[in-house]
N, C-alpha and C positions, 0 to 999 in steps of 0.2 A: 504494499500499500504506499502511495506517495505521501509525503509530509508537506504541509504548508507552514510558512512562517506564521506566528501569531499575529492577529490583527492589531495594529498599532493605532491608538487613538491620540490625536493631538490633545494637549491639556484642555483646550476649550470644548472638546467633544466628550470629555469624561463625565460631565453632568448629563444624565438622561432624565428629562422631565416626563413624569407619568401623566400623559394627556388623557386622564380618566374623566371623560365628559359625557353627559347624557345625549349629546347630539353634535353635529358638525358645526353649527353656529357657535356653540359654547366652546368647542375645541379650538376653532380658528380664532376666536376672540382671545384665548390664552396665548396662541402663537403670536398674534398681533401685539399683545401686551408685553410679551417677553422679548420680542424683536430679536436682535442680534446677540442678546445675552445667552440664548440657548440655541445650540446647533443640533441637538439630538433629542428625539421624542419617542416615547413608548406609547403605542396605541394598542388597546386591548378589547376585551369582550363587551364592555358596556357600550363602547362606540360602535362595535359591530352590530349589536342589537338595535341601534338607532336607525340603521340603514344608510348611514353616512360614512361608513368606514373607508370605502375606496375613494370617495370624494376628498376626504381629509388626506388620505395617503397621496393622492395625486397632487393636492395643494402643497403638502410638505415637500414633495419631489420638485415641484415648480420653484419652490423657494430655496432649493439646494440644502434642505435639512436632512439629517440622517434619521433613519427609522428603525425601531425595534418593534417587530410584530410579536405581540404577547397574546397568542391565542391557544397556547398549550396543546399542540398537536399530539394526538395519541390515537393510533389506528394501525392497521396492518402496514407492513413496510411499503408496499406499492402505493398505497393511498398517501402516506406521509411524503414519500418521494414526489408524487404528483403535485401535492400542495406546495412543496418547496420549489419545484420547477415552475409552478404557476406564479409564485412570488417573484421570480426572476424578472418579471415584466416591470417591476418597480425597483427603485434603488434601496432595497432592504438590506440593512447591515446585520441584524440579528433576528432570530425567531426562537420561540421556545418549543422544545420537544418535551412533552410531559411524561415523566417516568423513565424507567430504564428497561429497555428491551433491545438487546444487541442488534437484531435484524432491523428494527425500526430506526435506530440511531445510525446504523451503517447506511441504510437506504437514503436517509435524509442527507448525510454527509456526502454521499456520492451524487446526489441529484443536482447540486448546484455548486459552482466553484466559490461562491461567497461564504459558504459555511466552512468553518475550520474542520480539518480532519480530526479523527479520534486521537486523543493523546496516547502516547506509548504506554502510560501508566494504566490505561483502561484495557489494554490488550492481554 
């Protein structure tokens, strides 16, 4: 298995703001309010349930913000890999894989180059 270098974040990207908002208007109001002081946002399930998830994701991408998709994927390996591949349409930096199942984790890691490979300590 090939190894990738760890993702290096610039100091100003190390703060990840949890954009836990009930809807897109509220989420984008926070992004406007925080301006250039925040470069990295986590978007999760509450925003997904609002129906505005991908609108906000598109807007964060338009504003050159980094995105952490926190939807806690847990399914069979092929499904998790498909979701990770689907996320490659957006500039997603991180996503959560929920739980530990070697096949699921491996499928996610192999699905897209933006995910880090499994550390040697997990082999």
